[in-house]
Structures are given as C-alpha cells and as structure tokens.
C-alpha positions as CSV (number, residue, x, y, z in Angstrom):
1,M,0.0,0.0,0.0
2,D,1.2,3.5,-0.8
3,A,2.5,5.7,2.0
4,L,-0.1,8.3,1.1
5,K,-2.9,5.8,1.5
6,L,-1.6,4.8,4.9
7,I,-1.5,8.4,6.1
8,A,-4.9,9.1,4.7
9,Q,-6.4,6.1,6.3
10,D,-5.4,7.4,9.8
11,S,-7.2,10.7,9.1
12,L,-10.5,9.1,8.2
13,K,-13.4,9.3,10.7
14,A,-14.7,6.0,12.1
15,E,-18.3,7.0,11.9
16,V,-19.1,9.0,8.8
17,P,-22.4,10.8,8.7
18,V,-24.8,9.6,6.0
19,V,-25.4,12.7,3.9
20,E,-27.4,12.5,0.7
21,I,-28.2,15.1,-2.0
22,G,-31.3,17.2,-1.2
23,D,-31.3,16.5,2.6
24,T,-31.7,19.3,5.0
25,V,-28.9,19.1,7.6
26,K,-27.5,20.9,10.6
27,V,-23.7,20.9,10.6
28,H,-22.1,21.6,13.9
29,V,-18.7,23.3,13.2
30,K,-16.0,24.1,15.7
31,I,-15.0,27.8,15.5
32,K,-11.7,28.9,17.1
33,E,-11.6,32.6,18.2
34,G,-8.4,33.5,19.9
35,D,-7.8,30.9,22.6
36,R,-11.5,30.0,22.9
37,E,-13.4,27.4,20.9
38,R,-17.2,27.3,20.3
39,I,-19.6,25.3,18.1
40,Q,-21.6,27.1,15.4
41,V,-24.6,25.4,13.7
42,F,-25.1,25.9,9.9
43,E,-28.4,24.6,8.6
44,G,-29.3,24.2,5.0
45,T,-29.8,21.9,2.0
46,V,-27.1,19.6,0.7
47,I,-26.7,20.6,-3.0
48,A,-23.5,18.7,-3.9
49,K,-21.1,16.0,-2.8
50,R,-17.5,15.3,-3.9
51,H,-16.1,11.9,-3.3
52,G,-12.4,11.1,-2.9
53,G,-11.4,9.4,0.4
54,V,-9.9,11.9,2.8
55,A,-10.8,14.9,0.5
56,E,-14.6,14.0,0.4
57,T,-16.7,17.1,0.8
58,F,-20.3,18.2,0.7
59,T,-21.8,21.6,0.0
60,V,-24.6,23.1,2.1
61,R,-26.7,26.0,0.9
62,R,-29.1,28.3,2.8
63,V,-30.7,31.7,2.3
64,A,-30.1,34.1,5.2
65,H,-31.6,37.6,5.0
66,G,-32.3,37.2,1.3
67,C,-28.7,36.3,0.5
68,G,-27.7,32.8,-0.5
69,I,-24.8,31.3,1.5
70,E,-23.0,28.1,0.5
71,R,-20.4,26.4,2.6
72,V,-18.2,23.4,1.6
73,F,-17.5,21.1,4.5
74,P,-14.8,18.3,4.4
75,L,-16.5,15.2,5.6
76,H,-13.5,13.9,7.6
77,S,-12.4,17.2,9.1
78,P,-11.9,17.3,12.9
79,N,-13.6,20.8,12.8
80,V,-16.9,19.2,11.7
81,D,-18.2,18.1,15.1
82,K,-21.4,16.4,14.0
83,V,-24.0,16.4,11.2
84,E,-27.7,16.2,12.1
85,L,-30.3,15.1,9.6
86,V,-33.4,17.3,9.7
87,R,-35.3,15.8,6.8
88,H,-34.8,13.8,3.6
89,G,-35.2,15.4,0.3
90,K,-36.7,13.8,-2.8
91,V,-34.5,14.7,-5.8
92,R,-33.5,13.2,-9.1
93,R,-30.2,15.0,-9.7
94,S,-26.7,14.5,-8.2
95,K,-26.0,18.3,-8.1
96,L,-28.7,20.8,-7.2
97,Y,-27.0,23.9,-8.6
98,Y,-30.3,25.0,-10.2
99,L,-31.4,26.1,-6.7
100,R,-29.1,29.0,-7.0
101,D,-31.3,30.7,-9.6
102,R,-34.6,30.1,-7.6
103,V,-36.1,32.2,-4.9
104,G,-38.7,31.6,-2.2
105,K,-40.9,28.5,-2.5
106,A,-39.4,27.6,-5.9
107,A,-36.1,26.9,-4.1
108,K,-37.7,24.2,-1.8
109,V,-36.9,20.5,-2.1
110,K,-39.8,18.1,-1.6
111,E,-39.6,15.9,1.5
112,Q,-39.2,12.1,1.0
113,L,-41.1,10.0,3.5
114,R,-39.1,7.0,4.5
C-alpha cells in the first residue's frame, strides 16, 4: 500500500455521517476565536457531494436575509463536530446547482417520506 494511503487512512473518521443530496442538515462546526473554541450550527440543503477518500466534501446552501450562502464542509475534518439530519429530500439529480437561480418556495426541495 502507498505511504499516502496509509497516512490518509489514519485521518478518516470512524463514523461517517450519511449525507445525501437534497437532505436538510444541521452541521455543527468548531470555530476557534483566539484561545477559545465554540460550536456554530449551519443549517441548509445539501446541494453537492464530492467523493475522494480523505478529501470527500459536501456543499450546504441556505438563504439568510435574502442572500444565498454556500459552505463546503470536508466530511472527515476534525472541525466538523457532527451532522444532524433534519429531513430527507426527494431529488432526481446529483447536483442541485439549479437552486441558486430560484427564490422563495421555488427553491424548496420536496420531502421524501421513508
């Protein structure tokens, strides 16, 4: 096995949150301010996922005060404390970039009942 794969394997989280496209999630992120550390919650819709082992990321979008905000979170980052699933979304695309152009109720994703 490559040396890079061995190093990357140590950085992987044991329990990876199950995040699907279209889901509404709450991401608890550790924020460091000076010598203090706090947890900030970012809630929104998962619009994209990138696979790739240690570099796996997911993009969460929300609209705050009429302005769209997107954040990309590394799945295996130690700064991502936990990911809570709020609701499942029913989508037929792997990337939901079309939500960027929509406003209000048109930007909603239907809920999938499981």
